[in-house]
Phi, psi and omega in degrees: 000128182278147174296149178292145179295144176286132180288142175233169183306128177093349181265161178302137180088353182285131181247099182298321185292319178296318180298316180297317177300318182295319179295319180296315181297318183296320181288324178296314179301314182297319181294316179302320178290322180298326183272000171117000174284152184266341181206150182210140172215163186228130184230153174286148175270121176204170185299148185297143173280349188245019181299321181290321176296318177299317181295322178296318179298318176297316185294333178280354179076013185291355179278352178063229181273004182280069187297335179298339178282339184258353180302140184307316180293321182294319178298315182298319182289326178289331178287332183210101180300341182291342178287333177288316180232095182308133178085001181298136179240334187225147174241120174266117185247127182239157177223143178225134185284133176238009184295130173224144178288157176288136177288152177258141177230115182058038177085001182227146172277166179297330180299328181260005184234100185295350180275356181244151180270137179258121175255135180305143182311318188294341188253013187272000177210223189293154177296118184296332180306313185290317184299307187290317187299313178303317180294319181295315179297323177296323177294320178296317182293326178293319177299316180294318186277335188250325189253301185200144179295130183225153164248151179169192182202147177259142181228136177225081169066016181234339178268174179278070186234131171273081187299322184289325175296316182293328177294318178294321179292333179268012171082015186277332180172199180231162176276114180281176181294347176280352188077357178281150172283127180252122176266129179299132177078001180230325180097209191244348188281067181223137168275145177249148174221153184225138170241118176269128181235152180266027176240147177276134179233176171277136190252153176281156175291135180298153174276105189269333187284144169255105184266011172290328184051228185268000179298134176229027184305316180294316180298316182291329186275340186296116189291331184261000180073027182286332182271125190244016179080209177252146175278186186296336179268004176090004180278134175294143183233132177234133170271098187302331182299341182250357185283134182297327176297317178292316183299323186268347185235301188284322181291122185266333185260202182297143172282133182306132186303326183286345180267338185303315185294343182274353187274347179062227180249027178277112186255350176203109182070185181203138179243008188306312182296333178276325180300327185262357184285129181298331182294337180279001169295342178268357191293127174266160176285142178298150175259000184272115183300331181294340183255006174286128184304137171273161184300137176090358180246005177231079176100025175301147180290148182293324182295321178297312183297325181298340184262005182297123173279170179295321180296320180291320181301311181302319179286314186293325187249021180298133180064012177256146176306332185297338179300337183300326184275351181065168183297316185297322177295316178300311181292329168306309181294322181294320178301319179297315181298324181291323175297320179289330176296313175076014185279132180299333177294348178278348184305309183299323179296319182286325177297319174295325179294340176295348180251011176299151181289341183266118175306323179302319181288315182299316182295320181283331172295321178298314176306312182298318177297321176297321178295321180291312164076010180282165180302313179302324179293315183291324182296318180299321178293317180296319181299316185284332181302329182291339185243351185286133180246002178263123186300323181289327180285320177301320178297318176295322180292320179296318179293331184291333177292346182259359181299000000 
């Protein structure tokens, strides 16, 4: 039996529009890789398959203080991306690798040295929002100027977009039990970006398989129990209120006392679920210079960080994601890490922090001194109790005597 003849322009069965869409998609993919993205896929824009799961998550209050996730308009836009860009038909989804190995200090990485602060890999250099957004806008402009007039908008982790669902729909990977997108043979250390366009393109096959299988390494390793596995519909579930990334970045006030001992020395974000994921054994080091760690962001000592002034914070973390937590948030986190470290040599730095202008810093320094529990630590608490005028800090000091 002979194969059927291939249709060509002008012959029966030839679809000029489909051919044009395929050509546009091929050129967009090639251009995305050319400008520095490591992976690209294209998906149709349609209502979310996970809208009900997202609504259940919101109803359970698992978003914590991130009220922007629960706004009625934001929920509606995540359920239907066409509300973000009227007329949107296609989503170009890109990924860029940010993985870097942990630096060693005296033969140990910060992960293994409780006297040093661990900053999540993604935050050790320039703010990825700026890097990706500029590149995505450039890609959209190129499509408009070179291929076809388009309307649309680029998003990098700040709009009401379910990027990981679109990435799965675009064939890039699947949502693991960590809630992270896992790319086969590449792992999870990737930033995602999306361009919504009002033109129809040729689409990639969705990634249908769940290759986590019976592995529960991320769920088992999460020290605060934030990862809850999959729900009845198969969607991964995280209680953000218990996630170390949420606690160290998004939470603006005091960290719940019962969770502080579980945070170790993670002072900004957390990579634990990624560090234990078997798929990250394939992770390559990023080739993007903007994501190579800058000095002082990969394993700085906690005692050094505890002494950071506002001026130094502004200088040290300029253009860094760490600026999001502000100085008071970072020093709150550092104080918790010092308390977990428990080293008596941290007492002088924490005692000085009892006089910080920020009550949030003073309160967590008091908790840390109580955790260390040496006589000099307790004496610093007793001395400061006599002069402290903030009720929340007084409460922390009194509770610290019971640690």
